[in-house]
C-alpha positions as CSV (number, residue, x, y, z in Angstrom):
1,M,1.6,63.5,-19.2
2,S,1.5,66.2,-21.9
3,N,4.0,69.0,-21.3
4,S,1.2,71.5,-21.3
5,D,0.3,70.4,-17.7
6,R,2.6,72.9,-16.1
7,L,2.6,75.6,-13.6
8,I,4.5,78.9,-13.8
9,H,5.3,81.4,-11.1
10,A,6.0,84.9,-12.2
11,T,6.6,88.6,-11.3
12,A,5.6,91.6,-12.8
13,A,5.6,95.6,-12.1
14,D,8.9,95.5,-10.3
15,A,7.9,92.6,-8.0
16,T,4.8,94.4,-6.8
17,V,2.5,91.7,-8.6
18,R,2.9,88.0,-8.0
19,A,1.3,85.9,-10.7
20,L,0.8,82.2,-11.3
21,A,-1.0,80.1,-13.8
22,V,-1.4,76.5,-14.4
23,D,-2.7,74.2,-17.4
24,S,-4.2,71.3,-15.6
25,T,-6.0,69.7,-18.4
26,N,-4.8,66.1,-18.3
27,L,-4.6,65.8,-14.6
28,V,-8.2,67.0,-14.2
29,A,-9.3,64.6,-16.8
30,E,-7.4,61.8,-15.0
31,A,-9.0,62.7,-11.7
32,C,-12.6,62.9,-13.1
33,R,-12.0,59.5,-15.0
34,R,-10.9,57.7,-11.9
35,H,-13.8,59.0,-9.7
36,G,-16.4,58.8,-12.5
37,T,-17.6,62.3,-12.0
38,A,-20.8,63.7,-13.7
39,P,-20.1,66.9,-15.8
40,T,-21.0,69.4,-13.2
41,T,-19.1,67.6,-10.5
42,S,-16.1,67.5,-12.9
43,A,-16.2,71.2,-13.2
44,A,-16.2,71.8,-9.4
45,F,-13.7,69.1,-8.8
46,G,-11.2,70.4,-11.7
47,R,-11.5,73.9,-10.4
48,L,-10.5,72.9,-6.8
49,L,-7.7,70.7,-8.0
50,S,-6.3,73.6,-10.0
51,G,-6.9,76.1,-7.2
52,A,-4.9,73.9,-4.7
53,L,-2.0,73.8,-7.0
54,L,-2.0,77.5,-7.6
55,I,-2.3,78.3,-3.8
56,G,0.2,75.7,-2.8
57,R,3.0,77.5,-4.7
58,T,2.5,80.8,-2.8
59,Y,3.8,79.2,0.5
60,K,7.5,78.7,0.4
61,D,7.8,76.0,3.3
62,L,4.7,74.2,2.3
63,D,4.7,70.4,2.4
64,R,1.1,69.8,1.7
65,L,-2.0,72.1,1.2
66,T,-5.7,70.7,1.5
67,L,-8.7,72.7,0.4
68,Q,-12.0,71.2,1.4
69,V,-15.3,72.6,0.1
70,R,-18.3,71.4,2.2
71,G,-21.9,72.7,1.4
72,D,-25.5,71.8,1.5
73,G,-25.6,71.0,-2.2
74,P,-25.8,67.4,-3.5
75,V,-22.1,67.1,-4.0
76,G,-21.7,67.0,-0.4
77,A,-17.9,67.7,0.0
78,I,-14.9,68.1,-2.5
79,V,-11.4,67.8,-1.3
80,A,-8.1,68.7,-3.1
81,E,-4.6,68.0,-1.7
82,S,-1.6,69.5,-3.3
83,T,2.1,69.0,-2.5
84,A,5.2,71.3,-3.1
85,H,6.4,68.9,-5.8
86,G,3.5,69.9,-8.1
87,T,1.3,66.7,-7.5
88,V,-2.4,66.9,-6.5
89,R,-5.1,64.2,-5.6
90,G,-8.7,64.6,-4.3
91,Y,-11.9,63.2,-4.1
92,V,-15.8,64.1,-4.1
93,R,-18.5,62.8,-1.8
94,N,-21.1,62.3,-4.4
95,P,-19.2,62.1,-7.9
96,E,-22.6,61.6,-9.6
97,A,-24.1,65.0,-8.7
98,D,-25.1,66.9,-11.7
99,A,-27.4,69.7,-12.5
100,P,-28.9,71.5,-15.7
101,P,-27.0,74.4,-17.1
102,N,-27.7,77.7,-15.4
103,R,-29.3,80.7,-17.1
104,L,-26.1,81.7,-18.9
105,G,-25.8,78.0,-20.2
106,K,-23.0,77.2,-18.1
107,L,-22.4,74.3,-15.9
108,D,-24.3,75.2,-12.5
109,V,-21.4,74.5,-10.1
110,K,-23.0,76.7,-7.4
111,S,-26.2,74.5,-7.5
112,I,-24.4,71.2,-6.7
113,V,-22.0,72.8,-4.1
114,L,-24.5,75.1,-2.2
115,G,-28.0,73.9,-3.3
116,D,-30.4,76.1,-1.4
117,G,-28.1,76.4,1.7
118,Q,-24.7,77.4,2.7
119,G,-21.2,76.1,3.1
120,M,-17.6,76.4,4.1
121,L,-14.1,76.4,2.6
122,H,-11.6,74.8,4.9
123,V,-7.9,75.2,4.4
124,I,-5.3,73.1,6.0
125,R,-1.4,73.8,5.5
126,E,1.2,71.5,6.7
127,A,5.0,72.1,6.7
128,G,8.3,70.8,8.1
129,Y,7.5,67.0,7.7
130,E,10.0,66.4,4.9
131,I,12.9,67.7,6.8
132,G,11.8,66.3,10.2
133,L,10.6,69.5,11.8
134,A,6.9,68.8,11.9
135,R,4.9,71.9,12.9
136,E,1.4,72.3,14.1
137,P,-0.8,72.3,10.9
138,Y,-2.6,75.8,10.2
139,Y,-6.4,75.5,9.9
140,G,-8.6,78.4,8.4
141,S,-12.1,78.4,7.5
142,V,-14.4,80.9,5.6
143,P,-18.0,80.7,4.6
144,L,-18.5,80.1,0.9
145,V,-19.6,83.2,-0.8
146,S,-20.7,82.0,-4.1
147,G,-20.0,78.1,-4.4
148,E,-18.2,78.7,-7.7
149,I,-14.9,77.7,-6.0
150,A,-12.6,80.7,-7.5
151,E,-14.7,83.3,-5.8
152,D,-14.5,81.4,-2.6
153,I,-10.7,80.9,-2.5
154,A,-10.3,84.7,-3.3
155,H,-12.5,85.5,-0.2
156,Y,-10.4,83.2,1.8
157,L,-7.2,84.9,0.7
158,V,-8.3,88.4,1.3
159,T,-10.0,87.5,4.7
160,S,-7.7,85.1,6.2
161,E,-4.3,86.0,4.4
162,Q,-5.1,89.7,3.9
163,I,-4.0,89.4,0.3
164,N,-6.1,91.1,-2.5
165,S,-6.1,88.4,-5.2
166,A,-7.7,87.9,-8.7
167,I,-8.2,84.1,-9.3
168,S,-9.9,82.4,-12.2
169,L,-10.5,78.7,-12.5
170,G,-12.2,76.7,-15.5
171,V,-12.9,73.3,-16.7
172,F,-14.3,72.8,-20.1
173,I,-16.3,69.6,-20.5
174,E,-16.6,68.1,-24.0
175,P,-20.4,67.9,-24.3
176,E,-20.8,64.5,-26.1
177,E,-18.2,62.4,-24.1
178,G,-18.5,64.4,-20.8
179,R,-14.7,64.5,-20.6
180,A,-12.6,67.4,-19.5
181,I,-10.7,68.9,-22.4
182,A,-9.2,72.1,-21.0
183,A,-8.7,73.0,-17.3
184,G,-6.6,75.4,-15.4
185,G,-6.5,78.8,-14.0
186,F,-4.5,81.9,-12.8
187,L,-3.9,83.6,-9.5
188,I,-2.7,87.3,-9.3
189,Q,-1.8,89.0,-6.1
190,A,-0.9,92.6,-5.0
191,M,2.2,92.7,-3.2
192,P,3.6,95.6,-1.1
193,G,4.4,98.7,-3.0
194,I,2.0,98.2,-5.8
195,T,0.6,101.4,-7.3
196,E,-2.9,102.6,-8.1
197,E,-1.9,102.5,-11.9
198,T,-0.8,99.0,-11.7
199,I,-4.0,97.9,-10.0
200,A,-6.2,99.8,-12.6
201,A,-4.2,98.1,-15.5
202,L,-4.7,94.7,-13.9
203,E,-8.4,95.4,-13.4
204,R,-8.8,96.2,-17.0
205,S,-6.8,93.3,-18.4
206,V,-8.5,90.7,-16.3
207,S,-12.0,92.0,-16.9
208,Q,-11.5,92.1,-20.6
209,M,-9.7,88.6,-21.1
210,P,-11.6,85.6,-22.5
211,H,-12.6,82.7,-20.1
212,V,-9.7,80.6,-19.0
213,T,-10.8,77.5,-20.9
214,Q,-11.2,79.5,-24.1
215,V,-7.5,80.7,-23.7
216,L,-6.4,77.2,-22.9
217,R,-8.3,75.6,-25.9
218,N,-6.6,78.1,-28.3
219,S,-3.1,78.0,-26.7
220,P,-2.4,75.1,-24.4
221,G,0.0,75.9,-21.5
222,P,0.0,78.5,-18.6
223,E,1.9,81.2,-20.5
224,A,-1.0,82.4,-22.5
225,L,-3.2,82.7,-19.5
226,L,-0.6,85.2,-17.8
227,Q,-0.2,87.2,-21.1
228,M,-4.0,87.8,-21.2
229,A,-4.4,88.4,-17.4
230,L,-1.3,90.8,-17.1
231,G,-1.9,92.6,-20.4
232,E,0.6,95.4,-21.0
233,L,2.4,94.8,-17.7
234,G,4.4,91.8,-19.0
235,F,6.0,89.4,-16.5
236,E,9.2,87.6,-15.8
237,V,8.9,83.8,-15.0
238,L,10.6,82.9,-11.7
239,E,9.7,79.2,-11.7
240,E,8.3,76.5,-14.0
241,M,7.2,73.0,-13.0
242,P,5.2,70.1,-14.3
243,V,2.1,69.2,-12.5
244,E,0.2,65.8,-12.3
245,F,-2.4,63.8,-10.4
246,R,-0.5,61.6,-8.2
247,C,-1.7,59.6,-5.1
248,T,0.5,58.5,-2.3
249,C,-1.5,55.1,-1.8
250,S,0.4,51.8,-2.4
251,F,0.0,48.1,-2.0
252,E,2.6,48.3,1.0
253,R,0.4,51.0,2.7
254,A,-2.6,48.7,2.2
255,V,-0.9,45.9,3.9
256,N,0.4,48.1,6.7
257,I,-3.2,49.3,7.4
258,I,-4.6,45.7,7.4
259,S,-1.6,44.7,9.6
260,A,-2.7,47.4,12.2
261,L,-6.2,45.7,12.5
262,D,-7.2,43.6,15.4
263,R,-6.0,40.0,14.9
264,A,-9.6,38.6,15.0
265,E,-10.7,41.0,12.1
266,V,-7.8,39.6,9.9
267,E,-8.7,36.2,10.6
268,D,-12.4,36.8,9.7
269,M,-11.3,38.4,6.4
270,L,-9.1,35.3,5.8
271,E,-11.9,32.7,6.8
272,K,-14.9,34.5,5.0
273,D,-13.5,36.4,2.2
274,K,-10.3,34.6,1.4
275,G,-8.7,38.0,1.3
276,A,-9.2,41.7,1.8
277,E,-10.0,44.5,-0.6
278,M,-9.1,48.1,-0.1
279,T,-10.0,51.2,-2.1
280,C,-8.3,54.4,-1.9
281,H,-10.9,57.2,-1.7
282,F,-8.2,59.7,-3.1
283,C,-7.7,57.9,-6.4
284,N,-10.0,55.0,-6.6
285,E,-7.3,52.5,-6.8
286,V,-8.2,49.1,-5.7
287,Y,-5.9,46.7,-3.8
288,F,-6.5,43.0,-3.1
289,L,-4.7,41.2,-0.4
290,N,-4.8,37.5,-1.1
291,E,-4.8,34.6,1.3
292,E,-1.0,34.3,1.3
293,V,-0.7,38.1,2.4
294,L,-3.1,37.6,5.1
295,E,-1.4,34.5,6.4
296,N,2.0,36.3,6.4
297,I,0.3,39.2,8.4
298,L,-1.1,36.7,11.0
299,A,2.2,34.5,11.2
300,P,4.1,35.1,14.4
301,P,7.3,37.3,14.2
302,P,10.5,35.2,13.9
303,V,12.3,34.4,17.0
304,M,15.7,36.2,17.2
């Protein structure tokens, strides 16, 4: 992983502004490679992965954050799951969904997410598991307002969290190879005590800055994004962390899943297929359990 795949958490204007930025270029490229996504789906998927990383760092006690975009468009559903450790994974229902460029010549994410219909953004926050104090997960949902992902997340934040936020997410797809070569975004939030002058300065700098992917292509790393977005305000970095695409699946988990099946099902796999194959829908990793593994699963436990 290149060291440009990083997230920074900063403060500005005497702690009345919270600002986060992430360069997720490599992890988005890896996620899209694993799922074989078409260009327009890559853009939507990459935006949601980046958004999950940014939003996840705003919750101090978070173990896991899941963002689910479900619309009437051909992509069906997009899911991104981030952790407090800077890892993210996800999947798309229809990775081959694609569309012609929109009237501005950009990838038409809205058309594959919403189509001619509507959709919802679902947010699930889980906390306490890592320290043995599991709490009831938080569930929140809002209608999609644009299908462009960033605007939908901003709508959720102001509607459900009552936090005025500016968020921009982008993925640049190399035209010939269809590969993501720049991805990331920033999140700026108004904190208590913010002045009208600070709000006006933020509105000016955010509206005048180049697109996220243009900034990242010229200056990889998250710092340039905040410098552009915050403009004259400046900022102090509170936290910096690497981010990466990482799944929690493993061969051992695959064995545990098969072990939990009815004995007759496992015997059927052994007889007909001489093994079992499992594919993780989050990362497309394939696990093959051969005859020996299935026989061990079926073997009676040792007598103590």
